[in-house]
N, C-alpha and C positions, 0 to 999 in steps of 0.2 A: 893222465895229466892233472898237475896239481891244481887246485882251485885258489890257493892262496897267492895273491897277486906279488906280494913281496918276494915269496918264493921264486916265482916265475921271473920276476924280475931280476934277482939277484944271479939266477942261472944265466939268462941273457947277457948279463954285464961281464961276467966271467967268459963270454966269447970272444974271440980275436976280432979285430976289423973284417980280416978276411972270411972269418966262419959267418959273421954277420950278413955280408954282401953276398956271399954263395946261398944262405938261406932266403935272402931275398929275390936273388937271382932264379931259384927254384919256383919260389911263390909265383913271381911275373910269369914264368914259362908256363906253369900249371894254369894259371888264370887266361893266357893267350890259348891254349889248346882247348880249354873248355868253351871259351867264347866262340871261337872258329866251329867247333860244331854245333854250337847254340845257333850262329849264323846260317851255317847252312842248311839247318834244319827249319830255321824261322820263316825263310823265303819260299818254302814249301808249305807253309803252313802247318807244321808239324812241332812237337815238342822234343827237344834233344834229350830228355832225361829219361823218358819212357818210350818215346817212338810214335805216339799217338797223336792223329791231327788234334788241332786246337778245339775242334767243336766235338769231341768224344771224350767222354769220362767212363772209364771202366772202374766200377766199384771195386775192385780186387786190387788194383793200382793206384793209391792215390798219388797225385802229383800236383806241383805247383802251377801248372798251366790251368787247373781248374779255377783259379783265382783272375783269369782273363775274361771269366764269363762268357765263353764261347758254347760253353756246355751248360747241362742243367745243374750247375753246382749251386748248393744252398748254404745258407750260414751254419745249419748244424753239421755241415761235412768239413768246416775248417779245422777242427781239431785233429781229423785223419791226416791232414796235410801237415801242420807243425808236429806230429807226432813222429812223420816220415822224415821232415827236413827240418833243420835248425834255421835259426835266425839268418845266418850269412847266406845258405843257399836260397830262401826264398827272398830276401833282399836283393841279393846278386841277380836272380832270373827276372824279375819285375825290373829293375833298372836296365839291363840288358833290353828287355820288351820296350821300354820308355824310350831308349836311345835309337832304336831301331827306327821309330816314327819320326822323332826329331831329337838331334843329338845336343845334350847338355841341358837345355832350357827345360825339359820335361821333370827335371830333378831337382828339385829345392831341399838341400841340405846346409843352406848357409848357418854356420856357426854364429853370426852375427844377428840372426832372427830368431835365436832360442835363447833361454836363461841359463844362466850357469848351473841349474839344478837338473838340467837336461843332458843325460848320457848319450841319447839318440833321439831326433826329432827330424823327421824326414818326410817328404809328401812326394810321392811319384804319380805323375799322371800318364795314361795311355788309353789313345782315342776318348771313350766315353767315360772312363774309369779313374778314380783317383784312390791311392793307397795311402796311408800313413804310418809309419813305425814311431812309437813314442816309448823313452824309457827315462825316468829319473833316477837320481842317486838312491832315492828311497826305495823304488822297484829295485834296483840292482843288488841293494843289500838283503831284499825280502822284507815284509810286513806283514804284521797280523797273523791269520792262521790260514791254514786250508792252502789252496793254490797260489795265494799272494806271498805265502811265506817263503818261498824261495827266490832265487833271482829270476827276474821275468820282464818280459816287454807286453806292450800293449799294441794294438794293431785296428785300424779303423780304415773301412772300405766303402766308398760311395760309387753310384752307378748313374749317371747324368743328374748328379748332384743329390740324389736322394739317398737315404739311408739304406745300407745294407748290413754291414757290420759296424758295431760302435765299440769305441775304445773299452768300455766297461764289460762288455760283453764275454772277453776271456784274459786270463793273465796267464801269458805264454812262456813256459819256461826256457832259460837259456840252456844250450848243450854245452858240454865240457870246452869245446872248440871253440864256442862263442866266447865263453868266459875267459879264456887265454887270450883272445884278440882283445877284449875289451881290457883286460887288465895291462896291456901294453900301449893302449891307445896314445899314450902321452909321449911316448919314449921317441926321440927323432930319428935314432937309426932305426928304426923298424918301420918299413914302408907297407902302410896297410891301405886297403881299399879294396875295390871290385874289379881293378883291371881298367884300361883304357875304356873299354867297352862298357864300364858302369859308371863311368866319371859323371857328377852332376856339378851344380853351379859354385859348390865351395872350392872344386879343383878349377872351374872355370874363372873364378875370380882370384886365384892365386896364382895365375901365370902372369908373367913379365909382360907389364902394359906394352911395351913398344914391340914385342911380340905379336900380343892380339892385334895392334894397330896393323901390322906389317902384312899378316896372314890373314886376318878377318875378312870374308867375302861378304859384300853388302846381300841383304834381304830385300826382295820384292815388296814384304810386308813386315810390319812390325810383329805382328801376330806371330811371325815365323823365326825373331831374332832371339839369340840368348843374351846379347849384351845390348845396351841401350847407351849411346855416345853423345856428347854435348860438347861443342867446341866452341873456343872463343879465341878470335884472331884479333890482336892488337899491332898495328904497323909501328916499328921503332924509329923509322926514318921518314922515307918518303910513302905518301898514301898508296894504297894498293888499288890497282885499275879494276873495274868492273870486268872488263874483257878478258883479264887474267884468272880472276877468280871462276869466270863461266868457262874458261878453258880446262881449269883443275877439276870441274864437276863435269865436264865432258870426258876427260881423261880417266876419272874413276868408273863412269859408265863402261867407256871402252875397255879398260883393263880390269874389270870386275876388282878393284882397290878399295879401299875406304877413304872417303874424301878426307877423314881426318889425318891419315897416313900421308896422303899425296900433299894436302897443306903444310905439313911438317918438313916435308922433303922439297918442295918446291921454295917455300918461303923461308927457309933456314939463314938467320943471318940477316934477314930484312924485317921480320916479325915475331912477336912471340905468340906463339900457338899452344892453348892449353885445352887439354881433353879430358874430361872426366868420363870414366868407364863405370858404369853399373850395371845390375840385372836388368834385363828388359820387363816391363810390363806382365808381358806375356809368361813369364815363369809364376807356376801356381803358388799360392801362398800355402805356408806350412799349417795343417788343420790344429787348432789349437784344443788341448785337453787340459782339464783341470787336474791337478796334481792331488793327489791323495796324502793327507797330512800323516807324518810318522806317529807311531803309537809307541 
């Protein structure tokens, strides 16, 4: 597989729309098959990649599930994992685990929260663990000598907020497959991602706001929410009665619909209803990493 991004883009642009859609369809279906296997194994407390329970660690079979730290995984074991699995494999597995616990909210990959120099900047939370993937344009080109001279990314792992793996511990090389996907990441007709099972807050905030309001189910606690909504209601003609507003709140509880959605439906033509949708405070912050200066 060619590493030259322009070579790759030229090839993809030569494909017909039908060929591009077929390629995207095959990718989606494969991701769905893999995720279905993962989900079936996860509910049994097992890893779909190696078949072992999460609390077991066979030294002869390095596996991404070691990063869940339910076994005796140590920092010095990490190179054995990234020698076996590339960035896409590791990130997909950890994203899928995070979404099994709480969908969307546990994955902060928001583009608005990263600088233009970042190619990858994402923090993933699962139970008491946080993992962060980080790659700058400088890292993607390769810089300096030794392990940093090739295109690479950095990884951080925290357990109960305590240091376990630091960004500067490893320069993790991208595979040819990783480089292929990164080279076409800005092409609008290439549908990239980690499948629905690996979606994070970037995808959550890219959904049509009207659809979010219509299908969102309220949470009993803000700590469980992916979104935070603030709604302003301004009557355009006659004042709104407190009884009607109370009735709307009761209907929201009874139907498990968002108050914002019902306000828009019930008060259409009688009031201006404006709702601001933003990520919840419960979304983990993206761990900061100091960028190395180009040499």
